[in-house]
N, C-alpha and C positions, 0 to 999 in steps of 0.2 A: 506416432514412438517419438518424436520426437517433442509431444507434451507433455508425456510422461519421463524421458529425459527435463522439460524444463521443471513439472509438479516434484519432481526428488528435490532439482537445488532450490525450486522455491520452498521448500519445506523445512529444509534441512541448513538454510541459508536462515530464514527466520529464528527459524529455533536456537542454533548457535545463536541469535545474537540476540535478542535474548535472553537466553540465559546468561553472557559479558553483561547486557544493562544490569541484571538481577544482581550477579558476583559481583563489579564493581559499589553498585548503590548500596551491600552488607556489609562488603573491602572498604569504603568511608563510609558511612553512615548506618554505623549496627543500634541505634538505635533510633531510625528512619527519619530525624527529629527536619531531616529538612523534604523529607517526600516529597514531591511534588503533584505527585498521584493523586486526581483527584475520589476515585476512589475509595484512596488511606484512607484521604486527610477526611470525609463520612462517614467511617466502618475505624475508624482509631487504628492510628496508625501502626502495626503491629507487620511481625513479621509471616503469619498467616494473612491476612489483609495484605498483604499482598502476593504473597503468593501465589491465596483463589483467587485475587481481580487477575492478575496476568498467566492466570492457563485458564479462565473462564471466560477470558477477553480474549488469545490465540484459538481457542477452538472453533469458541460464535462467533468472531467477524475476520477472521481470515483459513482457519483452516475448511470446515463446513467448504467456502466458495471455491474456498480452492478444491478441495473434491470436486464439487459442481466444472470446475473451467476443466479440470484431468477427464471425466467421467461422462456426463452433459457432450452432445454433439453438436457441429455448428447443426445451426438452426435455417434449411433449408431456401432460399432467395427466389420469388419472380424473379428478381430482374439482372442479371448477371454485372456487378458492380464495374465500371471502369481504373478507379485508383482508386484505393487505402481511403479516402475522409468516404469515398460514397461505400464502399466495405461497412465502414463504420455505423455510419446514418442504415441502410437497412437492418444492418443487426444491432444494431438498436432500436432503430422509427422506424420502426416495415417502410421506411418510404426515405428520395433519395434528398437531401438538405443543401443547399444553395452553404456554401464556404462562410457569407453572416450570419444562417441560418442553425450549421454547425457548432458557430463557436461559443452564444446566444446561448443555445440549448448547454453545449460545455462550463460553460460561468457562469449561470445565473438560473439553470437549471427548468426554461422553457424554451419548447418547451419538456415536458414530461418524457423521458425513454416511457415504447410503447412493451418491451421485450422482459421485462425487469430476472429473468432468468439468467439474463445475456450478462446486461449487464454484473449481478456477481460473479461469476464467469471470470468479467473481467478485470473488478476488483479483488477477486480468487488471488490471480497474477502480476495486479499490478499492486497489490492493495501489501505482499506480503514482500516487495522487496522493498517496495515506501519505506516499509517498517523497517522491517529489515536495516537498511543503511541509518533512517535516523536513530536506534539503537544503536548501531553502528558508534556512530557519535555523539549522543549520548556517556557512551561509556570510555570516550575517549574527553568528552568534558570533564567528565569524574579525572580522569587522570592529570588533566589540563591542570585543572582548580586545585584539587586537591594532590597531587599526588606531586606531580612536577614542577607546583609553583609558576602556573606562566601568571604571573599579575595581566601583561597588558589583552591576557586572552580573556578574563574577568572580568577586565574595565569593559574589553568586548561584548562578555552577556548579559551584561550591567544593564547597558544604556539601550541595550537592545532586551529591558523584563518588564512590559509592563504592567504594572502595579505589582511587582517584584516576583512575576514571572516567568521564564523565561522561555528564548519564542526560539532561537538559535534555529535548531536542534527540529522545530518544527516548518522554519521560513527555508533551511533549506533544504527540502522534501518534497516541497514544492518541483522544483523542475525534476526530481528526481523519479517522482508517481507521473510528472507529465512525459518523460523520457520510458515510463516501462506500459504505457500506456499503448502509445507507438507503436511499441516490440511486440507488446499484446496483439494490438490489430492487424500492422504489419502481418505475422510468425501467422497467427488467423487464414486473415489475407492468402496466403503464399499455400496454405492452405486446401483453403478452394478452391485458387486454380485449380489443381493437383487432382480434386472434386472432384471438379467441372466440365473435362466428357466423358465420365461413368452417369451424370446428370442427365444431360443434355438428351442420352442413348436409347 
């Protein structure tokens, strides 16, 4: 039941967030001359290409993984984990990793996860909240720069814009993504513990 509630909340939030970002983009930049979406830049800046890239991106990168998060059950673990980190290690890698190994795996991708369906489930949950936050922040940035004329905010975004590509929203998404991943593992670990007695009978 909790997973269903989280799924509905994530789906609704990321959908509203992407819609708000698109709405503010069309409001302040109807010609899409300042659009930084790489797909739109590749195929040409048009309303159709922007809408299609967002639709396909949402379905392929977020909605399908979110569906897996909702419908795919927890993987059966051969070892009962003692901590959330042990649970995350077993869920993704099939074995308990030491703290240093786990951090290296998360940051550098070495070793690669063993159970990719669980990685997709993780992304379905954490990715939706991360993208939602970034989209709301992007909409806010449009209003701050073009609507409210906050010159200090424009200067701040320009300072963090290598090659004229603003990365403020991307940088802000990093801690949100981390917190969303922690929330995923904590809620899944809680569910695992609630199911453990029935698994041991």
